[in-house]
N, CA and C atoms of all chains as a GROMACS GRO file, in nm:
protein
  582
    1UNK      N    1  -3.495  10.914  10.602
    1UNK     CA    2  -3.348  10.916  10.617
    1UNK      C    3  -3.302  11.051  10.671
    2UNK      N    4  -3.220  11.045  10.772
    2UNK     CA    5  -3.151  11.166  10.819
    2UNK      C    6  -3.000  11.137  10.811
    3UNK      N    7  -2.930  11.221  10.737
    3UNK     CA    8  -2.783  11.208  10.731
    3UNK      C    9  -2.724  11.313  10.826
    4UNK      N   10  -2.671  11.266  10.936
    4UNK     CA   11  -2.610  11.353  11.036
    4UNK      C   12  -2.461  11.364  11.006
    5UNK      N   13  -2.410  11.486  10.997
    5UNK     CA   14  -2.267  11.500  10.972
    5UNK      C   15  -2.211  11.618  11.048
    6UNK      N   16  -2.082  11.613  11.067
    6UNK     CA   17  -2.012  11.723  11.133
    6UNK      C   18  -1.877  11.740  11.065
    7UNK      N   19  -1.842  11.864  11.038
    7UNK     CA   20  -1.707  11.894  10.992
    7UNK      C   21  -1.633  11.961  11.107
    8UNK      N   22  -1.506  11.928  11.121
    8UNK     CA   23  -1.433  11.971  11.240
    8UNK      C   24  -1.288  12.002  11.212
    9UNK      N   25  -1.232  12.076  11.305
    9UNK     CA   26  -1.090  12.109  11.304
    9UNK      C   27  -1.037  12.076  11.444
   10UNK      N   28  -0.927  12.000  11.450
   10UNK     CA   29  -0.869  11.965  11.580
   10UNK      C   30  -0.780  12.078  11.631
   11UNK      N   31  -0.762  12.081  11.763
   11UNK     CA   32  -0.672  12.179  11.823
   11UNK      C   33  -0.529  12.154  11.776
   12UNK      N   34  -0.457  12.259  11.749
   12UNK     CA   35  -0.318  12.246  11.700
   12UNK      C   36  -0.226  12.188  11.806
   13UNK      N   37  -0.266  12.201  11.932
   13UNK     CA   38  -0.178  12.164  12.043
   13UNK      C   39  -0.179  12.015  12.074
   14UNK      N   40  -0.270  11.937  12.016
   14UNK     CA   41  -0.277  11.796  12.056
   14UNK      C   42  -0.166  11.715  11.989
   15UNK      N   43  -0.123  11.611  12.058
   15UNK     CA   44  -0.014  11.526  12.009
   15UNK      C   45  -0.067  11.424  11.908
   16UNK      N   46   0.024  11.357  11.840
   16UNK     CA   47  -0.015  11.250  11.747
   16UNK      C   48  -0.088  11.138  11.821
   17UNK      N   49  -0.042  11.107  11.944
   17UNK     CA   50  -0.107  11.001  12.023
   17UNK      C   51  -0.250  11.041  12.060
   18UNK      N   52  -0.268  11.167  12.096
   18UNK     CA   53  -0.403  11.216  12.130
   18UNK      C   54  -0.494  11.214  12.006
   19UNK      N   55  -0.435  11.249  11.894
   19UNK     CA   56  -0.510  11.247  11.767
   19UNK      C   57  -0.553  11.104  11.732
   20UNK      N   58  -0.461  11.010  11.750
   20UNK     CA   59  -0.493  10.870  11.723
   20UNK      C   60  -0.602  10.820  11.817
   21UNK      N   61  -0.590  10.854  11.944
   21UNK     CA   62  -0.691  10.814  12.043
   21UNK      C   63  -0.827  10.876  12.010
   22UNK      N   64  -0.824  11.000  11.961
   22UNK     CA   65  -0.948  11.067  11.923
   22UNK      C   66  -1.019  10.988  11.812
   23UNK      N   67  -0.945  10.952  11.708
   23UNK     CA   68  -1.009  10.883  11.595
   23UNK      C   69  -1.048  10.739  11.630
   24UNK      N   70  -0.977  10.677  11.723
   24UNK     CA   71  -1.020  10.545  11.773
   24UNK      C   72  -1.153  10.560  11.847
   25UNK      N   73  -1.167  10.667  11.923
   25UNK     CA   74  -1.293  10.692  11.995
   25UNK      C   75  -1.405  10.725  11.896
   26UNK      N   76  -1.372  10.800  11.790
   26UNK     CA   77  -1.472  10.829  11.685
   26UNK      C   78  -1.530  10.698  11.631
   27UNK      N   79  -1.442  10.600  11.607
   27UNK     CA   80  -1.487  10.474  11.547
   27UNK      C   81  -1.587  10.399  11.636
   28UNK      N   82  -1.580  10.420  11.768
   28UNK     CA   83  -1.673  10.350  11.858
   28UNK      C   84  -1.817  10.398  11.838
   29UNK      N   85  -1.833  10.519  11.781
   29UNK     CA   86  -1.968  10.573  11.758
   29UNK      C   87  -2.045  10.488  11.657
   30UNK      N   88  -1.970  10.421  11.568
   30UNK     CA   89  -2.034  10.339  11.465
   30UNK      C   90  -2.109  10.220  11.524
   31UNK      N   91  -2.073  10.181  11.648
   31UNK     CA   92  -2.136  10.064  11.711
   31UNK      C   93  -2.263  10.098  11.788
   32UNK      N   94  -2.296  10.227  11.796
   32UNK     CA   95  -2.421  10.265  11.862
   32UNK      C   96  -2.538  10.215  11.775
   33UNK      N   97  -2.643  10.160  11.837
   33UNK     CA   98  -2.751  10.100  11.758
   33UNK      C   99  -2.810  10.194  11.653
   34UNK      N  100  -2.841  10.136  11.537
   34UNK     CA  101  -2.911  10.203  11.427
   34UNK      C  102  -2.827  10.306  11.352
   35UNK      N  103  -2.697  10.315  11.383
   35UNK     CA  104  -2.608  10.399  11.303
   35UNK      C  105  -2.578  10.327  11.172
   36UNK      N  106  -2.605  10.393  11.060
   36UNK     CA  107  -2.580  10.334  10.928
   36UNK      C  108  -2.484  10.424  10.849
   37UNK      N  109  -2.414  10.362  10.754
   37UNK     CA  110  -2.326  10.434  10.660
   37UNK      C  111  -2.230  10.529  10.733
   38UNK      N  112  -2.170  10.479  10.840
   38UNK     CA  113  -2.076  10.559  10.919
   38UNK      C  114  -1.948  10.582  10.839
   39UNK      N  115  -1.907  10.707  10.831
   39UNK     CA  116  -1.787  10.741  10.754
   39UNK      C  117  -1.703  10.845  10.829
   40UNK      N  118  -1.573  10.827  10.824
   40UNK     CA  119  -1.479  10.930  10.867
   40UNK      C  120  -1.406  10.976  10.742
   41UNK      N  121  -1.395  11.108  10.724
   41UNK     CA  122  -1.348  11.162  10.596
   41UNK      C  123  -1.244  11.272  10.619
   42UNK      N  124  -1.158  11.289  10.521
   42UNK     CA  125  -1.071  11.407  10.518
   42UNK      C  126  -1.142  11.518  10.444
   43UNK      N  127  -1.138  11.638  10.499
   43UNK     CA  128  -1.194  11.755  10.430
   43UNK      C  129  -1.080  11.824  10.356
   44UNK      N  130  -1.090  11.834  10.222
   44UNK     CA  131  -0.976  11.880  10.142
   44UNK      C  132  -0.998  12.014  10.071
   45UNK      N  133  -1.119  12.071  10.081
   45UNK     CA  134  -1.141  12.199  10.013
   45UNK      C  135  -1.065  12.310  10.085
   46UNK      N  136  -0.990  12.392  10.010
   46UNK     CA  137  -0.922  12.507  10.073
   46UNK      C  138  -1.019  12.620  10.103
   47UNK      N  139  -1.147  12.603  10.066
   47UNK     CA  140  -1.244  12.711  10.082
   47UNK      C  141  -1.314  12.710  10.218
   48UNK      N  142  -1.276  12.619  10.307
   48UNK     CA  143  -1.324  12.626  10.444
   48UNK      C  144  -1.209  12.588  10.537
   49UNK      N  145  -1.231  12.605  10.667
   49UNK     CA  146  -1.123  12.590  10.765
   49UNK      C  147  -1.120  12.452  10.831
   50UNK      N  148  -1.205  12.360  10.789
   50UNK     CA  149  -1.216  12.232  10.858
   50UNK      C  150  -1.126  12.125  10.798
   51UNK      N  151  -1.092  12.024  10.881
   51UNK     CA  152  -0.994  11.922  10.841
   51UNK      C  153  -1.053  11.784  10.819
   52UNK      N  154  -1.163  11.753  10.891
   52UNK     CA  155  -1.220  11.618  10.888
   52UNK      C  156  -1.372  11.625  10.884
   53UNK      N  157  -1.431  11.516  10.844
   53UNK     CA  158  -1.576  11.504  10.850
   53UNK      C  159  -1.615  11.370  10.908
   54UNK      N  160  -1.728  11.366  10.974
   54UNK     CA  161  -1.788  11.241  11.022
   54UNK      C  162  -1.932  11.241  10.971
   55UNK      N  163  -1.974  11.131  10.912
   55UNK     CA  164  -2.109  11.125  10.855
   55UNK      C  165  -2.174  10.991  10.888
   56UNK      N  166  -2.304  10.994  10.913
   56UNK     CA  167  -2.379  10.871  10.940
   56UNK      C  168  -2.525  10.894  10.902
   57UNK      N  169  -2.598  10.785  10.890
   57UNK     CA  170  -2.740  10.798  10.858
   57UNK      C  171  -2.827  10.724  10.959
   58UNK      N  172  -2.946  10.778  10.980
   58UNK     CA  173  -3.048  10.715  11.062
   58UNK      C  174  -3.176  10.705  10.980
   59UNK      N  175  -3.257  10.604  11.012
   59UNK     CA  176  -3.386  10.591  10.943
   59UNK      C  177  -3.487  10.692  10.994
   60UNK      N  178  -3.470  10.738  11.119
   60UNK     CA  179  -3.573  10.824  11.179
   60UNK      C  180  -3.513  10.919  11.281
   61UNK      N  181  -3.588  11.021  11.314
   61UNK     CA  182  -3.547  11.117  11.418
   61UNK      C  183  -3.535  11.047  11.554
   62UNK      N  184  -3.620  10.948  11.578
   62UNK     CA  185  -3.614  10.875  11.706
   62UNK      C  186  -3.479  10.805  11.720
   63UNK      N  187  -3.434  10.738  11.612
   63UNK     CA  188  -3.302  10.672  11.615
   63UNK      C  189  -3.190  10.774  11.637
   64UNK      N  190  -3.203  10.890  11.574
   64UNK     CA  191  -3.104  10.997  11.590
   64UNK      C  192  -3.101  11.043  11.736
   65UNK      N  193  -3.217  11.059  11.796
   65UNK     CA  194  -3.225  11.102  11.936
   65UNK      C  195  -3.164  10.997  12.030
   66UNK      N  196  -3.192  10.870  12.001
   66UNK     CA  197  -3.135  10.762  12.083
   66UNK      C  198  -2.982  10.766  12.076
   67UNK      N  199  -2.929  10.786  11.955
   67UNK     CA  200  -2.784  10.801  11.936
   67UNK      C  201  -2.730  10.918  12.017
   68UNK      N  202  -2.795  11.034  12.006
   68UNK     CA  203  -2.745  11.154  12.073
   68UNK      C  204  -2.736  11.135  12.225
   69UNK      N  205  -2.832  11.061  12.277
   69UNK     CA  206  -2.839  11.042  12.422
   69UNK      C  207  -2.770  10.914  12.471
   70UNK      N  208  -2.716  10.835  12.378
   70UNK     CA  209  -2.651  10.709  12.415
   70UNK      C  210  -2.525  10.738  12.496
   71UNK      N  211  -2.498  10.655  12.597
   71UNK     CA  212  -2.385  10.680  12.687
   71UNK      C  213  -2.251  10.682  12.612
   72UNK      N  214  -2.237  10.600  12.508
   72UNK     CA  215  -2.112  10.600  12.430
   72UNK      C  216  -2.091  10.737  12.364
   73UNK      N  217  -2.199  10.794  12.312
   73UNK     CA  218  -2.190  10.926  12.248
   73UNK      C  219  -2.166  11.036  12.352
   74UNK      N  220  -2.240  11.030  12.460
   74UNK     CA  221  -2.226  11.131  12.566
   74UNK      C  222  -2.084  11.129  12.624
   75UNK      N  223  -2.032  11.009  12.648
   75UNK     CA  224  -1.895  10.997  12.700
   75UNK      C  225  -1.792  11.045  12.598
   76UNK      N  226  -1.817  11.015  12.470
   76UNK     CA  227  -1.726  11.060  12.364
   76UNK      C  228  -1.718  11.213  12.362
   77UNK      N  229  -1.831  11.278  12.370
   77UNK     CA  230  -1.834  11.426  12.368
   77UNK      C  231  -1.751  11.481  12.484
   78UNK      N  232  -1.775  11.425  12.601
   78UNK     CA  233  -1.708  11.474  12.722
   78UNK      C  234  -1.557  11.446  12.721
   79UNK      N  235  -1.520  11.324  12.683
   79UNK     CA  236  -1.381  11.279  12.700
   79UNK      C  237  -1.292  11.300  12.578
   80UNK      N  238  -1.352  11.312  12.460
   80UNK     CA  239  -1.270  11.324  12.340
   80UNK      C  240  -1.303  11.448  12.258
   81UNK      N  241  -1.432  11.475  12.239
   81UNK     CA  242  -1.470  11.589  12.153
   81UNK      C  243  -1.427  11.722  12.216
   82UNK      N  244  -1.474  11.750  12.335
   82UNK     CA  245  -1.447  11.880  12.399
   82UNK      C  246  -1.297  11.904  12.418
   83UNK      N  247  -1.220  11.802  12.463
   83UNK     CA  248  -1.076  11.829  12.482
   83UNK      C  249  -0.996  11.849  12.354
   84UNK      N  250  -1.046  11.795  12.241
   84UNK     CA  251  -0.962  11.790  12.120
   84UNK      C  252  -1.007  11.879  12.004
   85UNK      N  253  -1.135  11.917  12.001
   85UNK     CA  254  -1.190  11.985  11.883
   85UNK      C  255  -1.186  12.137  11.902
   86UNK      N  256  -1.126  12.204  11.804
   86UNK     CA  257  -1.115  12.350  11.811
   86UNK      C  258  -1.240  12.418  11.755
   87UNK      N  259  -1.294  12.362  11.647
   87UNK     CA  260  -1.408  12.426  11.579
   87UNK      C  261  -1.483  12.320  11.500
   88UNK      N  262  -1.614  12.337  11.486
   88UNK     CA  263  -1.693  12.240  11.411
   88UNK      C  264  -1.823  12.302  11.362
   89UNK      N  265  -1.884  12.232  11.268
   89UNK     CA  266  -2.017  12.272  11.218
   89UNK      C  267  -2.097  12.145  11.193
   90UNK      N  268  -2.216  12.139  11.253
   90UNK     CA  269  -2.304  12.024  11.231
   90UNK      C  270  -2.395  12.051  11.112
   91UNK      N  271  -2.412  11.950  11.028
   91UNK     CA  272  -2.499  11.960  10.910
   91UNK      C  273  -2.585  11.834  10.907
   92UNK      N  274  -2.716  11.851  10.898
   92UNK     CA  275  -2.806  11.736  10.891
   92UNK      C  276  -2.890  11.747  10.765
   93UNK      N  277  -2.892  11.638  10.688
   93UNK     CA  278  -2.965  11.639  10.563
   93UNK      C  279  -3.082  11.541  10.565
   94UNK      N  280  -3.187  11.577  10.493
   94UNK     CA  281  -3.289  11.480  10.454
   94UNK      C  282  -3.304  11.491  10.302
   95UNK      N  283  -3.372  11.391  10.245
   95UNK     CA  284  -3.394  11.397  10.100
   95UNK      C  285  -3.476  11.520  10.065
   96UNK      N  286  -3.443  11.578   9.953
   96UNK     CA  287  -3.510  11.697   9.902
   96UNK      C  288  -3.649  11.658   9.852
   97UNK      N  289  -3.749  11.733   9.894
   97UNK     CA  290  -3.887  11.704   9.850
   97UNK      C  291  -3.929  11.810   9.747
   98UNK      N  292  -1.176  10.871   9.528
   98UNK     CA  293  -1.310  10.933   9.540
   98UNK      C  294  -1.297  11.073   9.599
   99UNK      N  295  -1.362  11.169   9.533
   99UNK     CA  296  -1.378  11.302   9.591
   99UNK      C  297  -1.528  11.330   9.599
  100UNK      N  298  -1.577  11.358   9.719
  100UNK     CA  299  -1.718  11.396   9.735
  100UNK      C  300  -1.724  11.547   9.746
  101UNK      N  301  -1.773  11.610   9.642
  101UNK     CA  302  -1.786  11.756   9.637
  101UNK      C  303  -1.925  11.794   9.686
  102UNK      N  304  -1.933  11.883   9.784
  102UNK     CA  305  -2.064  11.925   9.832
  102UNK      C  306  -2.065  12.073   9.864
  103UNK      N  307  -2.185  12.127   9.865
  103UNK     CA  308  -2.201  12.267   9.902
  103UNK      C  309  -2.330  12.279   9.981
  104UNK      N  310  -2.325  12.354  10.091
  104UNK     CA  311  -2.447  12.388  10.163
  104UNK      C  312  -2.476  12.535  10.134
  105UNK      N  313  -2.603  12.567  10.122
  105UNK     CA  314  -2.640  12.701  10.073
  105UNK      C  315  -2.768  12.753  10.136
  106UNK      N  316  -2.781  12.882  10.127
  106UNK     CA  317  -2.903  12.951  10.168
  106UNK      C  318  -2.943  13.042  10.053
  107UNK      N  319  -3.071  13.035  10.012
  107UNK     CA  320  -3.119  13.121   9.903
  107UNK      C  321  -3.155  13.260   9.955
  108UNK      N  322  -3.152  13.356   9.864
  108UNK     CA  323  -3.195  13.492   9.900
  108UNK      C  324  -3.343  13.492   9.937
  109UNK      N  325  -3.376  13.567  10.038
  109UNK     CA  326  -3.517  13.572  10.083
  109UNK      C  327  -3.607  13.640   9.980
  110UNK      N  328  -3.548  13.720   9.893
  110UNK     CA  329  -3.626  13.801   9.800
  110UNK      C  330  -3.673  13.725   9.676
  111UNK      N  331  -3.622  13.603   9.654
  111UNK     CA  332  -3.659  13.536   9.529
  111UNK      C  333  -3.800  13.476   9.539
  112UNK      N  334  -3.866  13.470   9.423
  112UNK     CA  335  -4.004  13.419   9.415
  112UNK      C  336  -4.002  13.266   9.412
  113UNK      N  337  -4.120  13.206   9.428
  113UNK     CA  338  -4.132  13.060   9.418
  113UNK      C  339  -4.092  13.012   9.279
  114UNK      N  340  -4.129  13.092   9.176
  114UNK     CA  341  -4.094  13.054   9.038
  114UNK      C  342  -3.942  13.057   9.018
  115UNK      N  343  -3.877  13.157   9.075
  115UNK     CA  344  -3.730  13.165   9.065
  115UNK      C  345  -3.664  13.049   9.140
  116UNK      N  346  -3.723  13.014   9.254
  116UNK     CA  347  -3.671  12.901   9.333
  116UNK      C  348  -3.685  12.770   9.255
  117UNK      N  349  -3.800  12.752   9.192
  117UNK     CA  350  -3.822  12.631   9.112
  117UNK      C  351  -3.725  12.626   8.994
  118UNK      N  352  -3.706  12.740   8.927
  118UNK     CA  353  -3.612  12.745   8.814
  118UNK      C  354  -3.470  12.716   8.861
  119UNK      N  355  -3.436  12.764   8.981
  119UNK     CA  356  -3.303  12.739   9.038
  119UNK      C  357  -3.280  12.589   9.054
  120UNK      N  358  -3.377  12.519   9.115
  120UNK     CA  359  -3.356  12.376   9.140
  120UNK      C  360  -3.363  12.293   9.012
  121UNK      N  361  -3.439  12.340   8.912
  121UNK     CA  362  -3.436  12.273   8.782
  121UNK      C  363  -3.297  12.288   8.718
  122UNK      N  364  -3.237  12.405   8.737
  122UNK     CA  365  -3.101  12.426   8.685
  122UNK      C  366  -3.000  12.343   8.762
  123UNK      N  367  -3.020  12.331   8.893
  123UNK     CA  368  -2.932  12.245   8.975
  123UNK      C  369  -2.930  12.103   8.916
  124UNK      N  370  -3.048  12.053   8.880
  124UNK     CA  371  -3.058  11.915   8.831
  124UNK      C  372  -2.979  11.892   8.702
  125UNK      N  373  -2.960  11.998   8.622
  125UNK     CA  374  -2.885  11.981   8.497
  125UNK      C  375  -2.738  11.950   8.524
  126UNK      N  376  -2.690  11.984   8.643
  126UNK     CA  377  -2.549  11.957   8.677
  126UNK      C  378  -2.520  11.807   8.682
  127UNK      N  379  -2.625  11.730   8.712
  127UNK     CA  380  -2.609  11.585   8.722
  127UNK      C  381  -2.571  11.521   8.588
  128UNK      N  382  -2.601  11.593   8.478
  128UNK     CA  383  -2.574  11.537   8.345
  128UNK      C  384  -2.433  11.567   8.294
  129UNK      N  385  -2.357  11.646   8.370
  129UNK     CA  386  -2.218  11.673   8.331
  129UNK      C  387  -2.139  11.542   8.344
  130UNK      N  388  -2.052  11.512   8.246
  130UNK     CA  389  -1.982  11.382   8.245
  130UNK      C  390  -1.910  11.351   8.376
  131UNK      N  391  -1.918  11.225   8.418
  131UNK     CA  392  -1.846  11.170   8.532
  131UNK      C  393  -1.898  11.214   8.669
  132UNK      N  394  -2.011  11.287   8.671
  132UNK     CA  395  -2.077  11.318   8.799
  132UNK      C  396  -2.148  11.192   8.848
  133UNK      N  397  -2.115  11.149   8.971
  133UNK     CA  398  -2.178  11.030   9.030
  133UNK      C  399  -2.248  11.067   9.161
  134UNK      N  400  -2.346  10.987   9.198
  134UNK     CA  401  -2.417  11.000   9.326
  134UNK      C  402  -2.464  11.144   9.351
  135UNK      N  403  -2.522  11.204   9.249
  135UNK     CA  404  -2.570  11.342   9.259
  135UNK      C  405  -2.693  11.347   9.350
  136UNK      N  406  -2.690  11.436   9.446
  136UNK     CA  407  -2.800  11.448   9.542
  136UNK      C  408  -2.831  11.595   9.570
  137UNK      N  409  -2.960  11.625   9.580
  137UNK     CA  410  -3.006  11.754   9.631
  137UNK      C  411  -3.076  11.724   9.764
  138UNK      N  412  -3.043  11.801   9.867
  138UNK     CA  413  -3.086  11.768  10.003
  138UNK      C  414  -3.141  11.889  10.075
  139UNK      N  415  -3.229  11.863  10.170
  139UNK     CA  416  -3.270  11.968  10.265
  139UNK      C  417  -3.176  11.965  10.384
  140UNK      N  418  -3.132  12.083  10.428
  140UNK     CA  419  -3.048  12.092  10.548
  140UNK      C  420  -3.141  12.127  10.665
  141UNK      N  421  -3.149  12.040  10.765
  141UNK     CA  422  -3.250  12.054  10.870
  141UNK      C  423  -3.193  12.085  11.008
  142UNK      N  424  -3.060  12.087  11.024
  142UNK     CA  425  -3.006  12.118  11.157
  142UNK      C  426  -3.028  12.265  11.190
  143UNK      N  427  -3.081  12.293  11.310
  143UNK     CA  428  -3.095  12.433  11.352
  143UNK      C  429  -2.962  12.495  11.394
  144UNK      N  430  -2.854  12.415  11.392
  144UNK     CA  431  -2.723  12.462  11.439
  144UNK      C  432  -2.641  12.530  11.331
  145UNK      N  433  -2.695  12.544  11.211
  145UNK     CA  434  -2.629  12.626  11.108
  145UNK      C  435  -2.736  12.702  11.031
  146UNK      N  436  -2.692  12.795  10.946
  146UNK     CA  437  -2.783  12.889  10.880
  146UNK      C  438  -2.824  12.846  10.739
  147UNK      N  439  -2.782  12.726  10.696
  147UNK     CA  440  -2.805  12.685  10.557
  147UNK      C  441  -2.935  12.605  10.541
  148UNK      N  442  -2.989  12.608  10.418
  148UNK     CA  443  -3.121  12.548  10.391
  148UNK      C  444  -3.116  12.422  10.304
  149UNK      N  445  -3.014  12.413  10.218
  149UNK     CA  446  -3.008  12.305  10.120
  149UNK      C  447  -2.865  12.255  10.106
  150UNK      N  448  -2.853  12.136  10.052
  150UNK     CA  449  -2.722  12.081  10.020
  150UNK      C  450  -2.724  12.020   9.882
  151UNK      N  451  -2.609  12.024   9.815
  151UNK     CA  452  -2.590  11.954   9.688
  151UNK      C  453  -2.463  11.872   9.703
  152UNK      N  454  -2.469  11.745   9.666
  152UNK     CA  455  -2.354  11.657   9.684
  152UNK      C  456  -2.336  11.569   9.561
  153UNK      N  457  -2.210  11.544   9.527
  153UNK     CA  458  -2.179  11.456   9.413
  153UNK      C  459  -2.041  11.397   9.434
  154UNK      N  460  -2.012  11.291   9.360
  154UNK     CA  461  -1.880  11.229   9.372
  154UNK      C  462  -1.811  11.220   9.237
  155UNK      N  463  -1.679  11.229   9.241
  155UNK     CA  464  -1.594  11.208   9.124
  155UNK      C  465  -1.490  11.102   9.158
  156UNK      N  466  -1.446  11.031   9.055
  156UNK     CA  467  -1.340  10.932   9.078
  156UNK      C  468  -1.204  10.998   9.095
  157UNK      N  469  -1.186  11.117   9.039
  157UNK     CA  470  -1.053  11.179   9.039
  157UNK      C  471  -1.063  11.331   9.039
  158UNK      N  472  -0.952  11.394   9.072
  158UNK     CA  473  -0.944  11.540   9.068
  158UNK      C  474  -0.959  11.591   8.925
  159UNK      N  475  -0.911  11.514   8.829
  159UNK     CA  476  -0.923  11.555   8.688
  159UNK      C  477  -1.071  11.565   8.649
  160UNK      N  478  -1.151  11.465   8.689
  160UNK     CA  479  -1.296  11.469   8.660
  160UNK      C  480  -1.362  11.589   8.729
  161UNK      N  481  -1.319  11.616   8.850
  161UNK     CA  482  -1.372  11.730   8.927
  161UNK      C  483  -1.340  11.861   8.853
  162UNK      N  484  -1.218  11.872   8.804
  162UNK     CA  485  -1.176  11.993   8.731
  162UNK      C  486  -1.255  12.009   8.601
  163UNK      N  487  -1.278  11.897   8.531
  163UNK     CA  488  -1.356  11.902   8.407
  163UNK      C  489  -1.497  11.952   8.437
  164UNK      N  490  -1.556  11.901   8.545
  164UNK     CA  491  -1.689  11.947   8.590
  164UNK      C  492  -1.687  12.097   8.617
  165UNK      N  493  -1.590  12.142   8.695
  165UNK     CA  494  -1.584  12.284   8.735
  165UNK      C  495  -1.578  12.376   8.615
  166UNK      N  496  -1.506  12.332   8.511
  166UNK     CA  497  -1.485  12.415   8.393
  166UNK      C  498  -1.587  12.389   8.282
  167UNK      N  499  -1.677  12.293   8.303
  167UNK     CA  500  -1.776  12.258   8.199
  167UNK      C  501  -1.872  12.375   8.179
  168UNK      N  502  -1.910  12.398   8.052
  168UNK     CA  503  -1.995  12.514   8.020
  168UNK      C  504  -2.128  12.510   8.095
  169UNK      N  505  -2.186  12.391   8.117
  169UNK     CA  506  -2.313  12.381   8.191
  169UNK      C  507  -2.295  12.432   8.334
  170UNK      N  508  -2.182  12.397   8.396
  170UNK     CA  509  -2.154  12.443   8.533
  170UNK      C  510  -2.124  12.593   8.536
  171UNK      N  511  -2.043  12.638   8.442
  171UNK     CA  512  -2.005  12.781   8.436
  171UNK      C  513  -2.130  12.867   8.414
  172UNK      N  514  -2.217  12.823   8.321
  172UNK     CA  515  -2.341  12.898   8.294
  172UNK      C  516  -2.434  12.895   8.416
  173UNK      N  517  -2.439  12.780   8.484
  173UNK     CA  518  -2.523  12.769   8.604
  173UNK      C  519  -2.478  12.870   8.711
  174UNK      N  520  -2.349  12.879   8.733
  174UNK     CA  521  -2.297  12.973   8.835
  174UNK      C  522  -2.338  13.116   8.799
  175UNK      N  523  -2.320  13.150   8.673
  175UNK     CA  524  -2.348  13.287   8.629
  175UNK      C  525  -2.497  13.320   8.633
  176UNK      N  526  -2.579  13.227   8.582
  176UNK     CA  527  -2.721  13.257   8.558
  176UNK      C  528  -2.814  13.219   8.674
  177UNK      N  529  -2.771  13.125   8.758
  177UNK     CA  530  -2.859  13.080   8.865
  177UNK      C  531  -2.797  13.094   9.004
  178UNK      N  532  -2.670  13.055   9.018
  178UNK     CA  533  -2.609  13.057   9.152
  178UNK      C  534  -2.594  13.202   9.202
  179UNK      N  535  -2.525  13.283   9.127
  179UNK     CA  536  -2.496  13.421   9.172
  179UNK      C  537  -2.624  13.501   9.196
  180UNK      N  538  -2.725  13.492   9.107
  180UNK     CA  539  -2.846  13.572   9.132
  180UNK      C  540  -2.932  13.524   9.249
  181UNK      N  541  -2.921  13.397   9.288
  181UNK     CA  542  -3.017  13.339   9.384
  181UNK      C  543  -2.960  13.303   9.521
  182UNK      N  544  -2.828  13.282   9.530
  182UNK     CA  545  -2.771  13.228   9.654
  182UNK      C  546  -2.719  13.341   9.743
  183UNK      N  547  -2.765  13.340   9.868
  183UNK     CA  548  -2.724  13.443   9.963
  183UNK      C  549  -2.593  13.408  10.031
  184UNK      N  550  -2.577  13.278  10.066
  184UNK     CA  551  -2.460  13.235  10.142
  184UNK      C  552  -2.438  13.086  10.116
  185UNK      N  553  -2.311  13.044  10.118
  185UNK     CA  554  -2.283  12.902  10.096
  185UNK      C  555  -2.147  12.864  10.154
  186UNK      N  556  -2.126  12.734  10.167
  186UNK     CA  557  -1.997  12.680  10.212
  186UNK      C  558  -1.970  12.553  10.131
  187UNK      N  559  -1.853  12.548  10.069
  187UNK     CA  560  -1.813  12.429   9.995
  187UNK      C  561  -1.736  12.335  10.087
  188UNK      N  562  -1.766  12.207  10.076
  188UNK     CA  563  -1.699  12.103  10.155
  188UNK      C  564  -1.663  11.989  10.060
  189UNK      N  565  -1.536  11.950  10.060
  189UNK     CA  566  -1.492  11.838   9.974
  189UNK      C  567  -1.429  11.732  10.060
  190UNK      N  568  -1.476  11.610  10.042
  190UNK     CA  569  -1.426  11.498  10.123
  190UNK      C  570  -1.351  11.396  10.039
  191UNK      N  571  -1.250  11.336  10.100
  191UNK     CA  572  -1.193  11.211  10.048
  191UNK      C  573  -1.197  11.110  10.163
  192UNK      N  574  -1.175  10.982  10.128
  192UNK     CA  575  -1.173  10.881  10.233
  192UNK      C  576  -1.059  10.909  10.331
  193UNK      N  577  -1.085  10.881  10.455
  193UNK     CA  578  -0.990  10.904  10.563
  193UNK      C  579  -0.880  10.798  10.554
  194UNK      N  580  -0.756  10.842  10.560
  194UNK     CA  581  -0.644  10.747  10.554
  194UNK      C  582  -0.583  10.734  10.693
   0.00000   0.00000   0.00000
């Protein structure tokens, strides 16, 4: 199991419509093959600067790589992530051994 | 639902025995009342500086507060967290509305 997640902060300058379009585009990532336990979350701790989280799981690194290179993901990064996201941090977990 | 998590990096100077004692102490947190879905994880993304993750869920903010103030948690912070942890980031999630 690999749990891929990202915490992010959106640009202050984007409109409500752009924000809505961004999260609609986020939801399309859930349809990429082998994406499991897809979640969009609010980040509520005052101890960091991020506003939202996205989390998903893959059974293997190969599935994760297929996701990363999938056209839906690549297009999302280009058309929605880069224009809208001010700051982010990627976190990937595996079970503790 | 509140998913409380922390990503962390241990001090390079600690011994294997200290590291083992640290994670044994981490596991005792799971026994604090109302802690659900307790997980200890390896952080494997090369895109951040952290090595491990700890994640748990509470049904309510009140349960989260009880956990934070519980003597097992307070003692853990004093006796294991502060002496062993070099850097960390707390992340708390709720469901996206």
